[in-house]
FIKOLZA-1660 file (N, C-alpha, C; in steps of 0.1 Angstrom, whole numbers, plus 5000, padded with zeros to 4 digits):
% residues 87
   i   px   py   pz ch aa at
   1 5533 4949 7692  A  M  N
   1 5525 4959 7694  A  M CA
   1 5535 4966 7704  A  M  C
   2 5543 4978 7702  A  I  N
   2 5551 4980 7709  A  I CA
   2 5544 4991 7720  A  I  C
   3 5535 4995 7714  A  H  N
   3 5526 5009 7722  A  H CA
   3 5520 5000 7735  A  H  C
   4 5514 4991 7735  A  S  N
   4 5508 4984 7744  A  S CA
   4 5517 4977 7754  A  S  C
   5 5528 4972 7747  A  A  N
   5 5538 4967 7756  A  A CA
   5 5550 4975 7764  A  A  C
   6 5546 4989 7761  A  D  N
   6 5557 4996 7767  A  D CA
   6 5552 5010 7772  A  D  C
   7 5536 5012 7772  A  R  N
   7 5530 5024 7774  A  R CA
   7 5518 5020 7776  A  R  C
   8 5513 5027 7786  A  A  N
   8 5499 5020 7793  A  A CA
   8 5493 5032 7800  A  A  C
   9 5482 5037 7795  A  N  N
   9 5473 5048 7795  A  N CA
   9 5482 5057 7795  A  N  C
  10 5487 5063 7785  A  G  N
  10 5493 5076 7784  A  G CA
  10 5507 5076 7788  A  G  C
  11 5510 5065 7799  A  G  N
  11 5525 5066 7808  A  G CA
  11 5534 5058 7801  A  G  C
  12 5546 5062 7799  A  V  N
  12 5557 5054 7791  A  V CA
  12 5562 5046 7803  A  V  C
  13 5562 5031 7797  A  V  N
  13 5563 5021 7809  A  V CA
  13 5578 5017 7802  A  V  C
  14 5589 5019 7811  A  A  N
  14 5604 5011 7805  A  A CA
  14 5605 5000 7814  A  A  C
  15 5605 4990 7809  A  P  N
  15 5611 4978 7811  A  P CA
  15 5626 4977 7818  A  P  C
  16 5623 4975 7833  A  G  N
  16 5635 4978 7839  A  G CA
  16 5642 4990 7839  A  G  C
  17 5634 5001 7839  A  G  N
  17 5641 5014 7838  A  G CA
  17 5649 5017 7825  A  G  C
  18 5647 5008 7813  A  F  N
  18 5654 5012 7801  A  F CA
  18 5645 5015 7789  A  F  C
  19 5647 5023 7783  A  Q  N
  19 5637 5027 7771  A  Q CA
  19 5641 5019 7757  A  Q  C
  20 5643 5007 7758  A  G  N
  20 5649 4996 7749  A  G CA
  20 5644 4998 7739  A  G  C
  21 5625 4997 7738  A  E  N
  21 5621 4994 7728  A  E CA
  21 5612 5008 7722  A  E  C
  22 5618 5019 7725  A  D  N
  22 5615 5031 7717  A  D CA
  22 5620 5030 7705  A  D  C
  23 5616 5038 7693  A  T  N
  23 5623 5033 7682  A  T CA
  23 5636 5039 7681  A  T  C
  24 5639 5050 7686  A  D  N
  24 5653 5056 7685  A  D CA
  24 5665 5047 7690  A  D  C
  25 5658 5041 7703  A  I  N
  25 5669 5033 7709  A  I CA
  25 5670 5019 7700  A  I  C
  26 5660 5015 7694  A  L  N
  26 5664 5002 7687  A  L CA
  26 5668 5004 7675  A  L  C
  27 5665 5016 7669  A  A  N
  27 5672 5019 7654  A  A CA
  27 5688 5024 7659  A  A  C
  28 5691 5026 7667  A  K  N
  28 5706 5029 7669  A  K CA
  28 5714 5018 7671  A  K  C
  29 5705 5005 7678  A  A  N
  29 5712 4994 7684  A  A CA
  29 5717 4987 7674  A  A  C
  30 5708 4987 7661  A  V  N
  30 5708 4981 7647  A  V CA
  30 5717 4988 7637  A  V  C
  31 5718 5000 7641  A  Y  N
  31 5725 5006 7630  A  Y CA
  31 5740 5006 7627  A  Y  C
  32 5743 4999 7616  A  S  N
  32 5756 4995 7614  A  S CA
  32 5767 5004 7603  A  S  C
  33 5760 5013 7600  A  R  N
  33 5768 5024 7587  A  R CA
  33 5779 5027 7597  A  R  C
  34 5786 5029 7589  A  A  N
  34 5802 5036 7596  A  A CA
  34 5798 5052 7594  A  A  C
  35 5790 5054 7584  A  D  N
  35 5789 5071 7582  A  D CA
  35 5777 5072 7591  A  D  C
  36 5776 5075 7602  A  R  N
  36 5762 5075 7609  A  R CA
  36 5756 5087 7607  A  R  C
  37 5762 5100 7601  A  E  N
  37 5754 5110 7598  A  E CA
  37 5747 5110 7589  A  E  C
  38 5746 5099 7578  A  V  N
  38 5738 5098 7565  A  V CA
  38 5722 5096 7572  A  V  C
  39 5720 5087 7582  A  C  N
  39 5706 5084 7589  A  C CA
  39 5705 5095 7602  A  C  C
  40 5713 5105 7603  A  K  N
  40 5710 5113 7615  A  K CA
  40 5694 5118 7614  A  K  C
  41 5692 5124 7603  A  P  N
  41 5678 5131 7605  A  P CA
  41 5666 5119 7604  A  P  C
  42 5668 5109 7599  A  V  N
  42 5659 5098 7603  A  V CA
  42 5659 5095 7618  A  V  C
  43 5670 5094 7624  A  L  N
  43 5672 5089 7637  A  L CA
  43 5665 5102 7648  A  L  C
  44 5666 5112 7642  A  D  N
  44 5662 5124 7652  A  D CA
  44 5646 5125 7648  A  D  C
  45 5639 5121 7638  A  R  N
  45 5627 5123 7637  A  R CA
  45 5619 5111 7643  A  R  C
  46 5626 5098 7645  A  L  N
  46 5619 5089 7651  A  L CA
  46 5622 5093 7669  A  L  C
  47 5631 5099 7672  A  T  N
  47 5632 5107 7685  A  T CA
  47 5620 5117 7688  A  T  C
  48 5617 5122 7679  A  A  N
  48 5609 5135 7682  A  A CA
  48 5596 5130 7681  A  A  C
  49 5590 5123 7672  A  R  N
  49 5579 5116 7667  A  R CA
  49 5572 5105 7677  A  R  C
  50 5582 5097 7683  A  Q  N
  50 5575 5089 7694  A  Q CA
  50 5569 5092 7709  A  Q  C
  51 5571 5105 7711  A  G  N
  51 5562 5109 7722  A  G CA
  51 5566 5102 7732  A  G  C
  52 5578 5101 7735  A  R  N
  52 5582 5096 7748  A  R CA
  52 5577 5103 7764  A  R  C
  53 5576 5115 7762  A  V  N
  53 5572 5125 7772  A  V CA
  53 5558 5121 7776  A  V  C
  54 5551 5123 7768  A  T  N
  54 5535 5120 7770  A  T CA
  54 5530 5103 7773  A  T  C
  55 5539 5097 7761  A  G  N
  55 5533 5083 7761  A  G CA
  55 5520 5081 7753  A  G  C
  56 5517 5089 7746  A  D  N
  56 5501 5090 7739  A  D CA
  56 5503 5080 7727  A  D  C
  57 5493 5073 7725  A  Y  N
  57 5490 5065 7714  A  Y CA
  57 5485 5074 7703  A  Y  C
  58 5496 5076 7694  A  S  N
  58 5492 5084 7683  A  S CA
  58 5499 5079 7670  A  S  C
  59 5490 5086 7660  A  P  N
  59 5496 5079 7645  A  P CA
  59 5508 5073 7644  A  P  C
  60 5519 5080 7650  A  F  N
  60 5533 5073 7647  A  F CA
  60 5531 5058 7653  A  F  C
  61 5527 5059 7662  A  W  N
  61 5524 5044 7671  A  W CA
  61 5515 5036 7664  A  W  C
  62 5502 5042 7657  A  R  N
  62 5497 5032 7650  A  R CA
  62 5500 5029 7637  A  R  C
  63 5506 5036 7633  A  E  N
  63 5516 5031 7620  A  E CA
  63 5523 5016 7624  A  E  C
  64 5526 5016 7633  A  R  N
  64 5536 5004 7640  A  R CA
  64 5529 4995 7645  A  R  C
  65 5516 4993 7647  A  D  N
  65 5508 4985 7656  A  D CA
  65 5503 4973 7645  A  D  C
  66 5510 4961 7647  A  H  N
  66 5509 4948 7639  A  H CA
  66 5495 4944 7644  A  H  C
  67 5490 4945 7656  A  L  N
  67 5479 4936 7661  A  L CA
  67 5466 4935 7654  A  L  C
  68 5464 4946 7646  A  P  N
  68 5449 4944 7639  A  P CA
  68 5453 4937 7627  A  P  C
  69 5464 4935 7624  A  D  N
  69 5467 4923 7611  A  D CA
  69 5470 4908 7617  A  D  C
  70 5472 4907 7627  A  A  N
  70 5477 4894 7635  A  A CA
  70 5463 4884 7631  A  A  C
  71 5453 4884 7627  A  R  N
  71 5445 4874 7628  A  R CA
  71 5448 4871 7614  A  R  C
  72 5454 4876 7602  A  R  N
  72 5458 4872 7588  A  R CA
  72 5469 4861 7591  A  R  C
  73 5474 4861 7602  A  I  N
  73 5487 4853 7601  A  I CA
  73 5482 4838 7602  A  I  C
  74 5487 4829 7594  A  K  N
  74 5484 4814 7596  A  K CA
  74 5498 4808 7601  A  K  C
  75 5496 4800 7609  A  A  N
  75 5507 4793 7611  A  A CA
  75 5505 4778 7607  A  A  C
  76 5517 4772 7602  A  G  N
  76 5519 4758 7595  A  G CA
  76 5515 4748 7605  A  G  C
  77 5519 4737 7601  A  S  N
  77 5513 4724 7613  A  S CA
  77 5522 4724 7620  A  S  C
  78 5537 4727 7617  A  S  N
  78 5546 4724 7628  A  S CA
  78 5547 4737 7636  A  S  C
  79 5554 4735 7646  A  S  N
  79 5556 4748 7658  A  S CA
  79 5557 4761 7651  A  S  C
  80 5554 4771 7653  A  S  N
  80 5558 4783 7645  A  S CA
  80 5559 4796 7654  A  S  C
  81 5566 4807 7652  A  T  N
  81 5565 4818 7663  A  T CA
  81 5569 4831 7653  A  T  C
  82 5560 4839 7654  A  V  N
  82 5560 4852 7647  A  V CA
  82 5562 4861 7655  A  V  C
  83 5576 4870 7653  A  S  N
  83 5578 4882 7659  A  S CA
  83 5580 4894 7654  A  S  C
  84 5575 4903 7656  A  T  N
  84 5576 4917 7646  A  T CA
  84 5580 4930 7658  A  T  C
  85 5585 4937 7651  A  T  N
  85 5589 4949 7657  A  T CA
  85 5590 4963 7645  A  T  C
  86 5579 4972 7653  A  G  N
  86 5579 4982 7641  A  G CA
  86 5590 4992 7644  A  G  C
  87 5597 4998 7633  A  T  N
  87 5604 5013 7634  A  T CA
  87 5602 5019 7626  A  T  C
% end
């Protein structure tokens, strides 16, 4: 649930001053294509739609909010960890 972790009441909260959890930064960090121009429109769209200036919870973030589905996760009998990030 990226929004509540790094955005609070409309403010963008950057852990340690680094916007490392916003979608564009995450996408660029894991991008591995040699031809970086192919996905430039997608990266530009992520940057534009995530709302870094306002920090508002928008449809963009609602699409990436996994918390409403968390109740459907069933852990096995052994120790399990579930980790997700929306991009």
